[in-house]
Steps between C-alpha positions, in 0.01 A plus 500: 500500500211701644231305678141614537336510838125501459289721724161492325313654794676834425307540173186568704671801656626623163163464329298633792720789612267758650400796285623837622159590641431155649600411855520127568506567876172696486352225284612241757353705787161542330254216471538139594705207365752534784649158425567589136647836598722342770378734773636365827318730745316830527505769766302822537759712315706252297529145371771243435538324166744254348719644227403316178854546364708441813870556556491202738247256639278673754536848347211706644381856452321707765280758329283790614137457397509854364670572166788719623833551321720638777564394859466865605134490384403221740294580809632406844261202523617367164866534596445324829301213353744446211790469744306278741385274217854486363634393840225238537553356149877494551443304823281246317747464212787451746310228686374324187798530265802535733689748277844630598390862456258739333499794261222737602454821309318746278598601147365847419555629148617331184868570568461328838373183336126548544308288251173668598536874541154603622430269797762479771564158652750340733688185398588218738748259338631197693870434432720196547876472504603424143163585341679711242661220307602446139143491367415870536859614459583311180163411353274786610263236639380435854380163627190529720442153647136533611192613309324819610179303555664249733695764692195724541301214653791396721559853632130561569479170688808596703350843586175340617702272725 
């Protein structure tokens, strides 16, 4: 007998999938409402934001402020700041969450798994031994134990010291 596993928060993603010409990262960068957009920090060239549809708790994205599709299009200052911010955020996640490892990477192009083709971004995903369990394997569902709101506040507090 098949059992249903309810993940009602996913319907928001399905209903609000960005239009081809819309960039949710540019929309997050522009304006205010940082708490609602889950922006963790801003630099001169890039910013860090929580992934609204995370692979794991603590899944962050480091994003250039400029709408650029390819890593080869980034200026030296952007490249340097993205890597420095990635290292800094990884350090904070390691201290706060105590993961066993990390996946850090960039998906460029649809065939590489990029969900947003026009605005390059770097993913930081904390990993724990055994975090790929029966839920995602058998049920195509992932259990995220902490709300984005709570984690955003906790991480910002940790960064401030």
